[in-house]
C-alpha positions, 0 to 999 in steps of 0.5 A, a space after each residue: 848028047 847036048 853036052 859038048 855041042 858047039 854053042 851054034 848046033 845047039 842053037 838050032 837044034 833047039 829051034 828045029 824043036 820049038 825051044 828057045 834059049 838061055 846062055 851063060 858063058 863059064 869058065 871051064 876046061 873045054 875048047 871055047 863054044 862048046 857046051 857045059 850043062 843044059 837045064 832041063 838036063 837030057 831027059 827031061 821033058 819041056 813043053 814046046 816053047 820052054 827056055 832051056 839053060 845053057 853053059 857054055 865054057 868060055 875056055 878059061 881055066 877054073 881057078 880058086 877065088 882067094 881067100 877073101 879074109 886074108 886068112 889060110 885057105 890050108 
């Protein structure tokens, strides 16, 4: 249920459950501010006071990196 929420919604939900969070912003196809992954995964147990690692979309497209050696990648 956490994946797909807005960042603020997830922060509020974690606070209500006595959990902390660590946010990382990542390029993803989801709209900006949308939660794309959580760790521990949904359904896994975490103790009160624990920290959930959250990846949030920047809304920027994911692009392939050029070959740093200058060679052909095909």
